[in-house]
C-alpha positions in Angstrom: 157.3 -114.4 -34.4 154.5 -115.3 -31.9 155.7 -118.8 -32.0 159.4 -118.0 -30.9 158.1 -115.7 -27.9 155.9 -118.7 -27.0 158.5 -121.1 -27.0 160.9 -118.8 -25.1 158.5 -118.5 -22.3 157.7 -121.9 -22.3 161.1 -122.9 -22.0 161.8 -120.0 -18.9 158.7 -121.5 -17.5 160.2 -124.9 -17.7 163.6 -123.7 -16.1 162.2 -122.0 -13.5 160.1 -124.7 -12.7 162.7 -127.2 -12.8 164.7 -124.8 -10.5 162.3 -124.5 -8.1 161.9 -128.1 -7.9 165.6 -128.8 -7.8 166.0 -125.9 -4.9 162.9 -127.4 -3.2 164.5 -130.7 -3.2 167.5 -129.4 -1.7 165.9 -127.5 1.1 164.2 -130.9 2.1 167.2 -132.8 2.1 169.2 -130.2 4.2 166.1 -130.2 6.5 166.1 -133.8 6.7 169.7 -134.2 7.1 169.8 -131.4 9.9 166.6 -133.5 11.7 168.6 -136.7 11.6 171.5 -135.1 13.3 169.5 -133.6 16.0 167.7 -136.8 16.4 171.1 -138.9 16.4 172.7 -136.5 19.0 169.7 -136.8 21.3 169.8 -140.2 21.2 173.6 -140.5 21.8 173.2 -138.2 24.8 170.4 -140.0 26.0 172.5 -143.2 25.9 175.4 -141.6 27.4 173.1 -140.7 30.3 171.4 -143.7 30.7 175.2 -145.9 30.2 173.7 -147.5 26.9 176.6 -146.6 24.8 179.2 -149.5 23.7 182.0 -148.1 26.3 179.2 -147.9 28.9 179.8 -144.0 29.0 177.9 -142.1 31.6 177.5 -138.4 32.1 177.7 -139.0 35.6 181.3 -140.3 35.2 182.1 -137.8 32.8 181.3 -135.1 35.1 183.3 -136.6 38.1 186.9 -136.6 35.9 186.3 -132.8 35.9 188.0 -133.1 39.5 191.5 -134.5 37.8 192.2 -131.7 35.7 193.6 -129.6 38.0 195.8 -132.3 38.9 196.9 -132.7 35.6 197.3 -128.8 35.1 199.6 -128.8 38.1 201.6 -131.6 37.1 202.3 -129.9 33.3 203.1 -126.6 35.1 205.7 -128.1 37.3 207.1 -130.0 34.5 207.3 -126.9 32.4 208.9 -125.1 35.4 211.8 -127.4 35.8 212.3 -127.7 32.1 212.4 -123.7 31.7 214.9 -123.9 34.9 216.6 -126.4 33.0 217.0 -124.6 29.4 217.6 -121.5 30.9 220.2 -122.1 33.7 224.0 -121.1 33.2 225.2 -124.8 33.6 223.6 -126.6 30.8 225.8 -129.6 31.1 223.6 -131.9 33.3 220.6 -131.6 35.2 221.0 -131.5 38.9 219.2 -134.1 41.1 217.2 -131.4 42.9 216.0 -130.0 40.2 214.8 -133.5 38.4 212.5 -134.4 41.2 211.1 -131.5 41.5 208.2 -132.5 39.0 207.5 -135.5 40.8 207.6 -133.7 44.0 205.0 -131.1 43.0 202.8 -133.4 41.3 202.7 -135.4 44.8 202.3 -132.9 46.8 199.0 -131.5 44.5 198.0 -135.3 44.7 197.9 -135.7 48.7 196.5 -131.9 48.7 193.8 -133.5 46.6 193.0 -136.5 48.2 192.5 -135.2 51.9 
């Protein structure tokens, strides 16, 4: 009877030891993965800042591209206004010439205002 308790205790001790080894290995594996991802992101950002990536992306060039977003948004709003006006108008047979050029005129006006 004592041998059965001894074997059960030894089995449980081995099981807990192996579980501890497994969870310790999993913890260090996840920690190594996160550290690698952190260093990869840091090296990518440093390379992007100094323009050392394959496509020579620099953060300065990327930050200058933000000024083009209002132009794109204005063009999109003008085109959506023309489309909404076209689909909700009474005469859906054909688009009038004045409505078809509204998008072009609105976007070129925005471009002229931004360039001056």
